[in-house]
Structure formats: structure tokens, C-alpha cells
N, C-alpha and C positions, 0 to 999 in steps of 0.2 A: 825929402829924400827921393831921388830919382830911381825908378825901378828899371833895371836892364832887361831887355828881351834877348834871350839866348836861344839859338837853335841847337838842340841837343842831337848829336849824331850817334847812331848806334853802329856797332861793328856788324859786318855781314853775318858772322857766325852767331851773333846774339839775337838775330831776328827770328822770332818764333813762327815758323812757316807751317801752315796746316794744309790739308787737302780737303776740298769740298766737291760734292757731286751736286750738279744742278740738272733737274729734269726740264727739258725744253718743250715738252708736250703742250700744245695749245698756247704757247707763249708768243707774244709779239716780238719780232726780231730785234728792232731797235732798242726797246726797253730792256730786253734780256741782255743785249750786248753792253749797254751802259752799266748795268749792275755787275756783270761779269768783269768788265774793265776796271771798275772801282775796287773789286776784291783783289784782282791781280796786281793792281797798283799799290794796294795797301792803304787806301785813303781812310778806311774806317778804323785804323789802328792809331793809338796815341803816339806811337813812335814814327809816324809818317814824316818823311823828309822828301821834297820833290826830286832831289838828285840821287836818291838811293833806292835800292830794291828791297822793300820790306814786306812785299805782298805775299799772297798765298797761291797755291796751285788750284786750278779749277778744272774739273772733268765735267763736260756737258754731254748728257746722253739724250737720245731721241731727237737728234738734230733734224731728222727727216720729217718731224711733225711740227716744226716751227711755222708760224704764219705771219703774214703782213696784213695791214689794214687797207681798205679802199681798193683802188685800182692798181696798187703797186705790184701785186702778184703778176699782172699782165704787162705792166709798163717798165718795171725795173730791169736795167741792163748792166752787166759787168763788162768792163773794158780791159783788154790786155794788148800789149804791143811787144812783138818779138824782137824788134830792132831792125828788121829787114824791110825793104820796100814792100808795101802791100801786106805787111805783117800785123795789121790791126785785126782784132777779133772781138766781136761783141757776142756775149752769151746772155740769154734771158734768165730771169729768176726761175722760171719753170724748168728750163733745160738744165740748170745747175742743180736744182732740187732732185731732178730725175737721175742725173749721173753721179754727182758728188755733193750731197747735202751738207757735209761737214764744212766745205769751203764757204758756204753762205755765212755761217756763224763766225768762221775764222776771219773773213774779210771785214765783217761788221765790227768785231772787237779790235782788229788791227787798226782800223780807222779811228778808234777812240783812244789809242795809246800814243805816247809821244813818238815823233818821227826822228828818233836819235838812236844811239847805241843802246841806251837804256831801254827804249821801246822794243828793240829787237830781242833783247834779253828777256823782257817781260812777256813777249809774245810766245816764247818757248814754254811758258807756264800754263798755257791753255791746251787742253786735250779734248778733242771733239769726236764723238762717235755717233753713227747714224742709228744704231739699235739700242736695246736696253742694257747690253753687257759692255763691260770695259775691263781691261787687264790691270787695273790699279787697285785691286782689292788688298794687296800687301801693304799699301800705305794707309789703310784704314780711313778712307775719306768719310767726312761727316756730310749728312744731307743738308743742303742749304736751300731754303724756299723763300720766295719773295711774296 
């Protein structure tokens, strides 16, 4: 008797979405981003389907205390292009951490999500804050530690 493999699809309203708080203090950026992307994508859930959004919301606090290993803190550069001639802009990791430390984590997680419409939708589930406080207490987020 041949066993059929079936992909079970859930309805978007049936996805049990939770809110999690992750403390980024003294965490390594890439490893933190990989774990956050996994939670946002919903890969740890039994109802995971690659083409659907079944993931959870993640609030990252203490983004200004994240770190990198080795020489990356001095060598890492972030590239942006405005579309105009001469509109290329390179910003170092140290410069970004000084001005907007939230962007460092947002860029790292965005790079680990799909580059599709689904990826853009999933990217909105990430909330990053530089300090200890966040405005999402009403959602009753659970603390998630790795």
C-alpha cells in the first residue's frame, strides 16, 4: 500500500501567532538574526508551509548592545544606492551602531528572509528597539532566549 505525502495548508486566520521578546545584549549579530528569521518564518511550527505566513512576531530589545566577532566590527560596510549618479553610500558598522543601531539587526534579518512578496510581509513582523523598553506590552510578549 502506497502512502501519499500531502502538504497540509492552514488558513491565515488559523495560524496561532504569538509575540516574543528577544534581548540582543552581548549576542552575536549573525547568529541572533538567523534565529529571529526562523521564528518570524514559522519554521519551528508543525504547520510550516514554505509559501504561507505562519510565523510569529518578534520584538528585539537592546539592539545597541549587539556585537560581531573578529575584525568585522571595523571592516563591515553597508551599501546603499539612491539611483542617482554618484549616489552610492557606504556606511561602516560602527557608524550605523552609533546613529541607528536598529538598522543593523533589521538588515541582517531581512537578508535571511525570502526575497519575495512573502518576505516583505514577514519583514513587517520584526520590531527592533535600541533600549530596554518597547511599546508592545499590550500584546503580552513572551521572553524567548537562545
